[in-house]
MIVEX-37185 format. One record per residue (C-alpha): z, x, y. Coordinates in nm, 3 decimals. Example, Ala and Ser with C-alpha at 12.3 -4.5 7.8 and 13.67 -1.06 7.14 Angstrom:
MIVEX-37185
KOLKOL  0.780  1.230  -0.450 .
KOLKOL  0.714  1.367  -0.106 .
//
This chain:
MIVEX-37185
KOLKOL  11.860  7.926  8.408 .
KOLKOL  11.790  8.207  8.682 .
KOLKOL  11.445  8.376  8.720 .
KOLKOL  11.598  8.740  8.646 .
KOLKOL  11.779  8.569  8.291 .
KOLKOL  11.441  8.428  8.210 .
KOLKOL  11.270  8.775  8.253 .
KOLKOL  11.548  8.963  8.048 .
KOLKOL  11.498  8.682  7.747 .
KOLKOL  11.104  8.716  7.776 .
KOLKOL  11.136  9.095  7.752 .
KOLKOL  11.356  9.083  7.457 .
KOLKOL  11.147  8.830  7.275 .
KOLKOL  10.839  9.049  7.329 .
KOLKOL  11.036  9.353  7.199 .
KOLKOL  11.138  9.139  6.883 .
KOLKOL  10.798  9.036  6.809 .
KOLKOL  10.669  9.408  6.817 .
KOLKOL  10.930  9.522  6.599 .
KOLKOL  10.828  9.208  6.344 .
KOLKOL  10.472  9.323  6.366 .
KOLKOL  10.533  9.691  6.316 .
KOLKOL  10.751  9.627  6.003 .
KOLKOL  10.466  9.376  5.860 .
KOLKOL  10.222  9.659  5.892 .
KOLKOL  10.391  9.950  5.878 .
KOLKOL  10.182  10.213  5.677 .
KOLKOL  10.271  10.322  5.315 .
KOLKOL  10.515  10.607  5.340 .
KOLKOL  10.324  10.921  5.389 .
KOLKOL  10.464  11.226  5.163 .
KOLKOL  10.360  11.549  5.206 .
KOLKOL  10.050  11.666  4.994 .
KOLKOL  10.170  11.874  4.724 .
KOLKOL  9.872  11.919  4.530 .
KOLKOL  9.497  11.807  4.461 .
KOLKOL  9.420  11.804  4.085 .
KOLKOL  9.258  11.604  3.832 .
KOLKOL  9.403  11.342  3.634 .
KOLKOL  9.442  11.523  3.291 .
KOLKOL  9.590  11.191  3.145 .
KOLKOL  9.264  11.030  3.194 .
KOLKOL  8.980  11.308  3.146 .
KOLKOL  9.110  11.437  2.813 .
KOLKOL  9.016  11.113  2.660 .
KOLKOL  8.651  11.196  2.549 .
KOLKOL  8.567  10.853  2.414 .
KOLKOL  8.703  10.511  2.511 .
KOLKOL  8.692  10.228  2.251 .
KOLKOL  8.950  9.977  2.406 .
KOLKOL  9.091  9.870  2.728 .
KOLKOL  9.338  9.617  2.768 .
KOLKOL  9.407  9.518  3.146 .
KOLKOL  9.696  9.290  3.289 .
KOLKOL  9.914  9.254  3.618 .
KOLKOL  10.256  9.362  3.599 .
KOLKOL  10.455  9.187  3.318 .
KOLKOL  10.135  8.952  3.232 .
KOLKOL  10.070  9.087  2.902 .
KOLKOL  9.993  8.726  2.772 .
KOLKOL  9.677  8.732  3.018 .
KOLKOL  9.533  9.029  2.929 .
KOLKOL  9.161  9.119  2.966 .
KOLKOL  9.082  9.308  2.682 .
KOLKOL  8.747  9.514  2.659 .
KOLKOL  8.614  9.634  2.318 .
KOLKOL  8.333  9.872  2.201 .
KOLKOL  8.154  9.717  1.931 .
KOLKOL  7.859  9.927  1.792 .
KOLKOL  7.775  10.059  2.138 .
KOLKOL  7.825  9.752  2.323 .
KOLKOL  8.117  9.648  2.509 .
KOLKOL  8.235  9.288  2.456 .
KOLKOL  8.509  9.083  2.643 .
KOLKOL  8.722  9.048  2.315 .
KOLKOL  8.987  8.836  2.517 .
KOLKOL  8.696  8.558  2.597 .
KOLKOL  8.497  8.485  2.305 .
KOLKOL  8.346  8.823  2.260 .
KOLKOL  8.099  8.776  2.552 .
KOLKOL  7.908  9.081  2.632 .
KOLKOL  8.062  9.291  2.927 .
KOLKOL  7.832  9.383  3.241 .
KOLKOL  7.692  9.737  3.198 .
KOLKOL  7.709  9.835  3.563 .
KOLKOL  8.082  9.724  3.586 .
KOLKOL  8.219  9.878  3.284 .
KOLKOL  7.993  10.222  3.345 .
KOLKOL  8.191  10.215  3.715 .
KOLKOL  8.509  10.173  3.536 .
KOLKOL  8.459  10.424  3.261 .
KOLKOL  8.342  10.678  3.525 .
KOLKOL  8.698  10.647  3.666 .
KOLKOL  8.824  10.797  3.382 .
KOLKOL  8.629  11.107  3.372 .
KOLKOL  8.558  11.197  3.741 .
KOLKOL  8.887  11.070  3.958 .
KOLKOL  9.080  11.329  4.124 .
KOLKOL  9.343  11.310  4.407 .
KOLKOL  9.635  11.416  4.583 .
KOLKOL  9.969  11.379  4.437 .
KOLKOL  10.174  11.185  4.708 .
KOLKOL  10.487  11.138  4.536 .
KOLKOL  10.719  11.218  4.237 .
KOLKOL  10.994  10.984  4.358 .
KOLKOL  11.068  10.635  4.162 .
KOLKOL  11.209  10.490  4.458 .
KOLKOL  10.843  10.505  4.633 .
KOLKOL  10.671  10.303  4.371 .
KOLKOL  10.736  9.986  4.554 .
KOLKOL  10.561  10.126  4.880 .
KOLKOL  10.250  10.169  4.674 .
KOLKOL  10.297  9.860  4.471 .
KOLKOL  10.247  10.064  4.178 .
KOLKOL  10.583  9.992  4.004 .
KOLKOL  10.559  9.824  3.661 .
KOLKOL  10.643  9.477  3.777 .
KOLKOL  10.362  9.470  4.036 .
KOLKOL  10.108  9.737  3.937 .
KOLKOL  9.785  9.678  3.762 .
KOLKOL  9.837  9.806  3.405 .
KOLKOL  9.551  9.960  3.214 .
KOLKOL  9.588  10.060  2.845 .
KOLKOL  9.329  10.278  2.679 .
KOLKOL  9.258  10.337  2.338 .
KOLKOL  9.015  10.588  2.176 .
KOLKOL  8.834  10.530  1.848 .
KOLKOL  9.085  10.748  1.666 .
KOLKOL  9.372  10.563  1.789 .
KOLKOL  9.467  10.792  2.078 .
KOLKOL  9.626  10.589  2.369 .
KOLKOL  9.708  10.611  2.723 .
KOLKOL  9.865  10.389  2.973 .
KOLKOL  9.810  10.403  3.346 .
KOLKOL  9.914  10.200  3.642 .
KOLKOL  9.713  10.130  3.959 .
KOLKOL  9.871  10.011  4.267 .
KOLKOL  9.773  9.682  4.432 .
KOLKOL  9.816  9.862  4.775 .
KOLKOL  9.519  10.000  4.917 .
KOLKOL  9.503  10.321  5.135 .
KOLKOL  9.253  10.267  5.420 .
KOLKOL  8.909  10.123  5.338 .
KOLKOL  8.840  10.278  4.982 .
KOLKOL  9.156  10.484  4.889 .
KOLKOL  9.373  10.356  4.611 .
KOLKOL  9.701  10.482  4.412 .
KOLKOL  9.732  10.565  4.029 .
KOLKOL  10.003  10.696  3.789 .
KOLKOL  10.049  10.743  3.474 .
KOLKOL  10.300  10.488  3.275 .
KOLKOL  10.671  10.655  3.211 .
KOLKOL  10.593  10.882  3.520 .
KOLKOL  10.682  10.857  3.897 .
KOLKOL  10.417  11.087  3.996 .
KOLKOL  10.167  10.896  4.210 .
KOLKOL  9.830  11.016  4.316 .
KOLKOL  9.605  10.895  4.597 .
KOLKOL  9.257  10.867  4.514 .
KOLKOL  8.957  10.865  4.735 .
KOLKOL  8.798  10.579  4.562 .
KOLKOL  8.818  10.200  4.570 .
KOLKOL  8.979  10.167  4.233 .
KOLKOL  9.068  9.801  4.267 .
KOLKOL  8.702  9.727  4.321 .
KOLKOL  8.634  9.841  3.977 .
KOLKOL  8.855  9.519  3.850 .
KOLKOL  8.705  9.292  4.068 .
KOLKOL  9.027  9.272  4.314 .
KOLKOL  8.907  9.313  4.636 .
KOLKOL  9.225  9.191  4.873 .
KOLKOL  9.493  9.448  4.938 .
KOLKOL  9.755  9.191  4.837 .
KOLKOL  10.042  9.143  4.565 .
KOLKOL  9.894  8.835  4.432 .
KOLKOL  9.553  8.936  4.418 .
KOLKOL  9.377  8.772  4.112 .
KOLKOL  9.249  8.943  3.799 .
KOLKOL  8.970  8.724  3.626 .
KOLKOL  8.780  8.772  3.345 .
KOLKOL  8.472  8.643  3.522 .
KOLKOL  8.428  8.981  3.690 .
KOLKOL  8.321  9.141  3.362 .
KOLKOL  8.132  8.864  3.203 .
KOLKOL  7.782  8.974  3.165 .
KOLKOL  7.595  8.625  3.214 .
KOLKOL  7.278  8.723  2.998 .
KOLKOL  7.236  8.446  2.733 .
KOLKOL  6.911  8.604  2.580 .
KOLKOL  6.908  8.973  2.512 .
KOLKOL  6.706  9.146  2.231 .
KOLKOL  6.471  9.439  2.188 .
KOLKOL  6.116  9.324  2.223 .
KOLKOL  5.991  9.579  1.979 .
KOLKOL  6.195  9.418  1.704 .
KOLKOL  6.083  9.068  1.759 .
KOLKOL  5.937  8.909  1.446 .
KOLKOL  5.858  8.566  1.578 .
KOLKOL  5.945  8.300  1.859 .
KOLKOL  5.904  7.933  1.874 .
KOLKOL  5.985  7.679  2.172 .
KOLKOL  6.046  7.307  1.979 .
KOLKOL  6.022  7.034  2.227 .
KOLKOL  6.235  6.776  2.036 .
KOLKOL  6.009  6.494  2.191 .
KOLKOL  5.691  6.621  2.044 .
KOLKOL  5.561  6.613  1.686 .
KOLKOL  5.460  6.981  1.709 .
KOLKOL  5.614  7.308  1.838 .
KOLKOL  5.530  7.360  2.187 .
KOLKOL  5.495  7.727  2.079 .
KOLKOL  5.473  7.917  1.770 .
KOLKOL  5.390  8.265  1.762 .
KOLKOL  5.466  8.554  1.486 .
KOLKOL  5.365  8.899  1.397 .
KOLKOL  5.206  9.034  1.084 .
KOLKOL  5.121  9.380  1.006 .
KOLKOL  4.747  9.459  0.921 .
KOLKOL  4.683  9.621  0.549 .
KOLKOL  4.447  9.840  0.700 .
KOLKOL  4.534  9.981  1.029 .
KOLKOL  4.936  9.931  0.975 .
KOLKOL  4.924  9.759  1.326 .
KOLKOL  5.133  9.461  1.407 .
KOLKOL  4.929  9.169  1.515 .
KOLKOL  5.034  8.823  1.679 .
KOLKOL  4.921  8.540  1.538 .
KOLKOL  4.980  8.141  1.640 .
KOLKOL  5.180  7.961  1.370 .
KOLKOL  4.929  7.632  1.431 .
KOLKOL  4.613  7.706  1.280 .
KOLKOL  4.406  7.419  1.480 .
KOLKOL  4.433  7.585  1.820 .
KOLKOL  4.080  7.594  2.004 .
KOLKOL  4.113  7.954  2.155 .
KOLKOL  4.243  8.315  2.031 .
KOLKOL  4.612  8.455  2.107 .
KOLKOL  4.614  8.748  2.381 .
KOLKOL  4.867  9.033  2.241 .
KOLKOL  4.913  9.138  2.593 .
KOLKOL  5.064  8.803  2.709 .
KOLKOL  5.302  8.769  2.422 .
KOLKOL  5.437  9.117  2.503 .
KOLKOL  5.459  9.014  2.862 .
KOLKOL  5.646  8.666  2.758 .
KOLKOL  5.904  8.892  2.565 .
KOLKOL  5.950  9.142  2.828 .
KOLKOL  5.982  8.861  3.089 .
KOLKOL  6.237  8.631  2.910 .
KOLKOL  6.489  8.912  2.778 .
KOLKOL  6.789  8.941  2.995 .
KOLKOL  6.746  8.606  3.143 .
KOLKOL  7.113  8.509  3.296 .
KOLKOL  7.306  8.214  3.392 .
KOLKOL  7.489  8.161  3.702 .
KOLKOL  7.810  8.079  3.542 .
KOLKOL  7.984  8.033  3.195 .
KOLKOL  8.188  7.738  3.077 .
KOLKOL  8.408  7.712  2.775 .
KOLKOL  8.261  7.410  2.603 .
KOLKOL  8.495  7.109  2.582 .
KOLKOL  8.481  6.876  2.287 .
KOLKOL  8.521  6.579  2.501 .
KOLKOL  8.228  6.654  2.737 .
KOLKOL  7.863  6.572  2.675 .
KOLKOL  7.630  6.870  2.742 .
KOLKOL  7.342  6.746  2.575 .
KOLKOL  7.346  7.006  2.280 .
KOLKOL  7.373  6.722  2.007 .
KOLKOL  7.022  6.575  2.157 .
KOLKOL  6.862  6.862  2.339 .
KOLKOL  6.531  6.844  2.523 .
KOLKOL  6.417  7.165  2.388 .
KOLKOL  6.516  7.470  2.202 .
KOLKOL  6.408  7.839  2.178 .
KOLKOL  6.428  8.046  1.849 .
KOLKOL  6.395  8.424  1.878 .
KOLKOL  6.378  8.621  1.532 .
KOLKOL  6.486  8.980  1.560 .
KOLKOL  6.505  9.199  1.251 .
KOLKOL  6.503  8.857  1.040 .
KOLKOL  6.789  8.760  1.248 .
KOLKOL  6.738  8.422  1.416 .
KOLKOL  6.867  8.348  1.760 .
KOLKOL  6.858  7.970  1.863 .
KOLKOL  6.892  7.876  2.242 .
KOLKOL  6.962  7.517  2.289 .
KOLKOL  6.873  7.339  2.627 .
KOLKOL  7.100  7.060  2.725 .
KOLKOL  7.154  6.795  3.005 .
KOLKOL  7.107  6.875  3.401 .
KOLKOL  7.410  6.926  3.579 .
KOLKOL  7.295  6.677  3.813 .
KOLKOL  7.028  6.422  3.687 .
KOLKOL  6.905  6.392  4.053 .
KOLKOL  6.861  6.740  4.153 .
KOLKOL  6.761  6.859  3.830 .
KOLKOL  6.823  7.218  3.957 .
KOLKOL  7.033  7.337  3.667 .
KOLKOL  7.102  7.278  3.300 .
KOLKOL  7.358  7.366  3.031 .
KOLKOL  7.245  7.621  2.769 .
KOLKOL  7.419  7.724  2.442 .
KOLKOL  7.366  8.003  2.199 .
KOLKOL  7.385  7.806  1.902 .
KOLKOL  7.746  7.792  1.734 .
KOLKOL  7.898  7.966  2.040 .
KOLKOL  8.227  7.819  2.174 .
KOLKOL  8.081  7.876  2.538 .
KOLKOL  7.763  7.731  2.767 .
KOLKOL  7.567  7.873  3.006 .
KOLKOL  7.479  7.724  3.343 .
KOLKOL  7.102  7.833  3.415 .
KOLKOL  6.870  7.748  3.696 .
KOLKOL  6.557  7.527  3.610 .
KOLKOL  6.336  7.796  3.748 .
KOLKOL  6.474  8.055  3.471 .
KOLKOL  6.410  7.800  3.195 .
KOLKOL  6.048  7.731  3.325 .
KOLKOL  5.973  8.071  3.236 .
KOLKOL  6.106  8.044  2.892 .
KOLKOL  5.947  7.671  2.820 .
KOLKOL  5.591  7.748  2.773 .
KOLKOL  5.341  7.615  2.516 .
KOLKOL  5.084  7.802  2.307 .
KOLKOL  4.812  7.789  2.564 .
KOLKOL  5.015  8.029  2.769 .
KOLKOL  4.894  8.300  2.534 .
KOLKOL  4.530  8.212  2.527 .
KOLKOL  4.282  8.493  2.615 .
KOLKOL  4.127  8.502  2.948 .
KOLKOL  3.769  8.375  2.928 .
KOLKOL  3.872  8.181  2.610 .
KOLKOL  3.509  8.071  2.546 .
KOLKOL  3.442  8.450  2.519 .
KOLKOL  3.134  8.426  2.732 .
KOLKOL  2.917  8.774  2.716 .
KOLKOL  2.685  8.737  3.012 .
KOLKOL  2.416  8.928  2.876 .
KOLKOL  2.428  8.694  2.526 .
KOLKOL  2.381  8.362  2.710 .
KOLKOL  2.098  8.156  2.595 .
KOLKOL  2.159  7.829  2.772 .
KOLKOL  2.425  7.603  2.904 .
KOLKOL  2.462  7.240  3.004 .
KOLKOL  2.682  7.068  3.274 .
KOLKOL  2.680  6.707  3.235 .
KOLKOL  2.850  6.431  3.427 .
KOLKOL  2.813  6.058  3.434 .
KOLKOL  2.571  6.106  3.727 .
KOLKOL  2.391  6.422  3.654 .
KOLKOL  2.308  6.677  3.394 .
KOLKOL  2.214  7.027  3.483 .
KOLKOL  2.067  7.256  3.193 .
KOLKOL  2.007  7.622  3.259 .
KOLKOL  1.808  7.811  3.033 .
KOLKOL  1.596  8.106  3.001 .
KOLKOL  1.204  8.119  2.975 .
KOLKOL  0.992  8.421  2.921 .
KOLKOL  0.770  8.513  3.215 .
KOLKOL  0.509  8.788  3.256 .
KOLKOL  0.808  9.009  3.461 .
KOLKOL  1.055  8.932  3.184 .
KOLKOL  1.293  8.673  3.107 .
KOLKOL  1.411  8.453  3.385 .
KOLKOL  1.663  8.181  3.429 .
KOLKOL  1.572  7.817  3.535 .
KOLKOL  1.729  7.488  3.595 .
KOLKOL  1.556  7.242  3.362 .
KOLKOL  1.275  7.051  3.543 .
KOLKOL  1.215  7.315  3.808 .
KOLKOL  0.977  7.564  3.820 .
KOLKOL  1.129  7.800  4.062 .
KOLKOL  1.326  8.058  3.902 .
KOLKOL  1.716  8.126  3.964 .
KOLKOL  1.804  8.481  4.095 .
KOLKOL  2.052  8.696  3.918 .
KOLKOL  2.327  8.630  4.138 .
KOLKOL  2.260  8.251  4.107 .
KOLKOL  2.320  8.236  3.721 .
KOLKOL  2.588  8.482  3.733 .
KOLKOL  2.777  8.240  3.957 .
KOLKOL  2.744  7.979  3.706 .
KOLKOL  2.851  8.225  3.418 .
KOLKOL  3.150  8.344  3.607 .
KOLKOL  3.259  7.998  3.639 .
KOLKOL  3.269  7.913  3.273 .
KOLKOL  3.407  8.246  3.204 .
KOLKOL  3.737  8.170  3.432 .
KOLKOL  3.769  7.820  3.273 .
KOLKOL  4.132  7.793  3.245 .
KOLKOL  4.376  7.585  3.006 .
KOLKOL  4.699  7.487  3.190 .
KOLKOL  4.871  7.360  2.896 .
KOLKOL  4.844  7.156  2.566 .
KOLKOL  4.875  6.776  2.542 .
KOLKOL  5.091  6.620  2.287 .
KOLKOL  5.073  6.296  2.356 .
KOLKOL  4.711  6.147  2.290 .
KOLKOL  4.782  5.813  2.410 .
KOLKOL  4.738  5.967  2.779 .
KOLKOL  4.357  6.068  2.685 .
KOLKOL  4.100  5.787  2.752 .
KOLKOL  3.883  5.663  2.488 .
KOLKOL  3.550  5.819  2.624 .
KOLKOL  3.489  6.126  2.808 .
KOLKOL  3.351  6.129  3.167 .
KOLKOL  3.201  6.511  3.177 .
KOLKOL  3.097  6.775  2.932 .
KOLKOL  2.960  7.132  2.945 .
KOLKOL  2.834  7.348  2.654 .
KOLKOL  2.731  7.708  2.592 .
KOLKOL  2.536  7.853  2.345 .
KOLKOL  2.523  8.234  2.296 .
KOLKOL  2.324  8.484  2.034 .
KOLKOL  2.454  8.475  1.712 .
KOLKOL  2.709  8.172  1.782 .
KOLKOL  2.719  7.815  1.735 .
KOLKOL  2.711  7.595  2.072 .
KOLKOL  3.040  7.532  2.210 .
KOLKOL  3.127  7.186  2.365 .
KOLKOL  3.387  7.079  2.594 .
KOLKOL  3.444  6.720  2.649 .
KOLKOL  3.681  6.626  2.952 .
KOLKOL  3.836  6.285  3.006 .
KOLKOL  3.944  6.075  3.247 .
KOLKOL  4.257  6.219  3.481 .
KOLKOL  4.586  6.153  3.361 .
KOLKOL  4.765  5.849  3.535 .
KOLKOL  5.083  5.853  3.707 .
KOLKOL  5.081  6.223  3.768 .
KOLKOL  5.149  6.380  4.141 .
KOLKOL  4.858  6.618  4.087 .
KOLKOL  4.539  6.552  3.913 .
KOLKOL  4.504  6.683  3.581 .
KOLKOL  4.205  6.611  3.308 .
KOLKOL  4.278  6.589  2.924 .
KOLKOL  4.006  6.802  2.757 .
KOLKOL  3.874  6.911  2.434 .
KOLKOL  3.679  7.145  2.227 .
KOLKOL  3.437  6.931  2.030 .
KOLKOL  3.517  6.894  1.649 .
KOLKOL  3.889  7.018  1.713 .
KOLKOL  4.199  6.784  1.711 .
KOLKOL  4.415  6.960  1.956 .
KOLKOL  4.388  6.828  2.339 .
KOLKOL  4.450  7.042  2.625 .
KOLKOL  4.466  6.996  3.042 .
KOLKOL  4.270  7.151  3.276 .
KOLKOL  4.343  7.151  3.653 .
KOLKOL  4.159  6.957  3.953 .
KOLKOL  4.032  7.294  4.068 .
KOLKOL  3.889  7.408  3.718 .
KOLKOL  3.704  7.048  3.691 .
KOLKOL  3.566  7.080  4.058 .
KOLKOL  3.446  7.426  4.018 .
KOLKOL  3.233  7.319  3.669 .
KOLKOL  3.135  6.976  3.750 .
KOLKOL  3.112  6.940  4.131 .
KOLKOL  2.984  7.303  4.243 .
KOLKOL  2.737  7.365  3.931 .
//
């Protein structure tokens, strides 16, 4: 073939390619703007109670959103809650959308991908059974524009709003997927903390509940008081910590939702622990199942008792919930008041220090037993402050981990109170971090203190 013929053939190929590209990317047919108006078929709906959403002729795959007692639920998916911010954005479209009338011609509908067979259908219903049916085009106009019309009408409006994004559709194509997941509220625990009557964490392997807290109304003041269900705990409850815990755990969510398959073992029949929250005498039980990956141990299955679905929840979120009673102990659990301390002792297998007061000509002074030189206020205050910061890390439920004989102890005597003794036992074996079992003498409950707490008391004092 001659050079001239090759050049002509190349030019023809380039022209054909350009034509194909232009055809593929041709813009939506421009129609002269006729008017700028609000959509009466949307704004006239004062209150919406139900939305049915589907693509083209796929009514069988509809997403149904229904309002029940001021809460939006995904009726088409086990009545799971709907994410509030996404529902608000969707409802806002029905009250604020305005736009340009772009076409009145039925023949133009395919250009906007807004004909009955390809458009996104939204059937709207009000509590008094008023109905409206709108169709959104799957063809976007620029970065954020969209097309909308009323079913039965060819009048198509251009809206300066990314309408498709309100339905979880981000791609500008006819086969874009409409998924329920976009609307799902992944919150598995939601309640009004002010209406909580009681809550408990039950660790199935333990004989006792890890947490048991309930509220009671004081007959004299009429105020609610939080109390432990167990009566053998060594320290008092902090109501502020209870309130903070309830605030922290409400609105907790998972990363995804799965439909429970009866043939799959999620660990719900033999859970490690459960949480029960009673709100207005209506208990809600959360069952914590198996890890998704037993080696990684980063996520677990979780189920609201009786629900046909399960949540995938991170271990970090679950650790925020899985506490024991000690989490609610007051700060300064020994209730030490510096001015009321009479004496205190700190004893290990190697030494024993007793700090006590003696009456001197200049007034009461603190001494270390066996020494004549008095301690300064700063010195004794440092000792007392260490004991004020005494902290329980967690309760111990397995007494087999506690040694037979204590290795250290301390005590404190305050005016008008009995002397309090704390016995500390050898560190628990097999732990990556050194922890010490301890017990308030005379009590049945063991608890854990950290290496830092142990050193602060027994090494530094």
